[in-house]
Wavefront OBJ file of the C-alpha trace (Angstrom):
o trace
v 84.841 99.871 61.849
v 81.836 100.453 64.115
v 81.808 103.422 66.474
v 81.811 101.095 69.492
v 84.836 99.166 68.235
v 86.642 102.413 67.339
v 85.918 103.858 70.805
v 87.215 100.716 72.521
v 90.375 100.695 70.379
v 90.974 104.388 71.153
v 90.466 103.754 74.887
v 92.987 100.902 74.759
v 95.527 103.014 72.861
v 95.169 105.808 75.446
v 95.729 103.277 78.236
v 98.758 101.905 76.362
v 100.224 105.406 75.990
v 99.458 106.371 79.608
v 101.459 103.342 80.796
v 104.241 104.260 78.319
v 103.981 100.830 76.748
v 104.803 102.151 73.283
v 108.476 101.998 74.312
v 109.712 98.432 73.684
v 111.997 98.623 76.717
v 109.196 99.712 79.051
v 106.895 97.115 77.552
v 109.462 94.343 78.030
v 109.951 95.378 81.653
v 106.218 95.356 82.388
v 105.806 91.945 80.772
v 108.739 90.544 82.746
v 107.126 91.845 85.950
v 103.980 89.855 85.149
v 105.986 86.642 84.845
v 108.046 87.403 87.953
v 105.021 88.045 90.193
v 103.022 84.935 89.283
v 103.366 81.186 89.550
v 100.442 79.924 87.484
v 99.551 80.218 83.813
v 96.036 81.553 84.285
v 97.185 84.493 86.380
v 99.924 85.382 83.889
v 97.389 85.406 81.052
v 94.934 87.522 83.058
v 97.648 89.970 84.089
v 98.847 90.355 80.496
v 95.281 91.132 79.410
v 94.941 93.565 82.319
v 98.133 95.243 81.169
v 96.697 96.034 77.747
v 92.937 96.335 78.380
v 92.033 99.278 80.636
v 88.707 97.911 81.880
v 89.505 94.211 82.102
v 87.544 93.721 85.328
v 84.306 94.872 83.655
v 84.709 92.721 80.522
v 82.700 89.495 80.518
v 84.300 88.091 77.369
v 86.084 89.123 74.197
v 85.245 88.527 70.571
v 88.662 88.268 68.998
v 91.940 89.129 70.664
v 94.378 92.001 70.766
v 96.833 91.595 67.895
v 100.562 92.140 68.317
v 103.546 92.520 66.039
v 105.920 89.634 65.514
v 108.715 90.653 67.938
v 106.248 91.260 70.755
v 104.542 87.944 70.027
v 107.856 86.069 70.100
v 108.972 87.838 73.283
v 105.796 86.875 75.174
v 105.782 83.339 73.803
v 109.405 82.719 74.773
v 108.809 84.118 78.257
v 105.773 81.862 78.603
v 107.836 78.848 77.530
v 110.504 79.666 80.136
v 107.795 80.239 82.756
v 106.141 76.897 82.006
v 109.427 74.992 82.129
v 109.965 76.389 85.631
v 106.433 76.303 87.079
v 104.597 73.701 84.964
v 107.190 71.164 83.776
v 104.552 68.587 82.810
v 102.781 70.749 80.252
v 103.653 71.958 76.768
v 105.787 75.083 77.253
v 103.837 78.100 76.046
v 100.731 76.052 75.234
v 98.338 78.080 77.370
v 99.515 81.298 75.713
v 99.075 79.787 72.253
v 95.488 78.862 73.177
v 94.403 82.038 74.990
v 96.962 84.721 74.265
v 97.076 87.589 71.808
v 96.954 87.026 68.060
v 99.917 87.759 65.799
v 99.602 90.318 63.018
v 102.686 90.397 60.802
v 101.492 93.662 59.239
v 101.961 95.537 62.524
v 105.191 97.192 63.661
v 107.227 94.474 65.464
v 106.382 95.834 68.964
v 102.930 97.261 68.219
v 99.532 96.173 69.441
v 96.161 96.596 67.764
v 92.716 96.408 69.321
v 90.810 96.741 66.042
v 89.725 93.065 65.977
v 89.045 92.794 69.689
v 85.475 93.453 70.797
v 84.640 93.439 74.517
v 81.355 92.067 75.809
v 80.403 93.853 79.031
l 1 2 3 4 5 6 7 8 9 10 11 12 13 14 15 16 17 18 19 20 21 22 23 24 25 26 27 28 29 30 31 32 33 34 35 36 37 38 39 40 41 42 43 44 45 46 47 48 49 50 51 52 53 54 55 56 57 58 59 60 61 62 63 64 65 66 67 68 69 70 71 72 73 74 75 76 77 78 79 80 81 82 83 84 85 86 87 88 89 90 91 92 93 94 95 96 97 98 99 100 101 102 103 104 105 106 107 108 109 110 111 112 113 114 115 116 117 118 119 120 121 122
């Protein structure tokens, strides 16, 4: 892994720990807050990225995506489906998240997140 990618991953992990997101219960609560405080798909996606990426407002684009374990992936996807059924009944439930959300990595702990394959372009 390049030094730049390693530094970014370390910065993200520090942010994750600072917000106490390594606890599945805390993480679930923070994710639920994102869905509760928004009414459109784009803002939910942005707020979920802001939750995990410490310098989201400075990032122009990403090469790759954060990767999450299977339970976390299913939790977010199901919440997005519920959200879409309520706020966007004429679209495929969870479709926006499938297109622009985090990637799934079955090798990760079920509630873990990895930034190793996510490269920010500033």
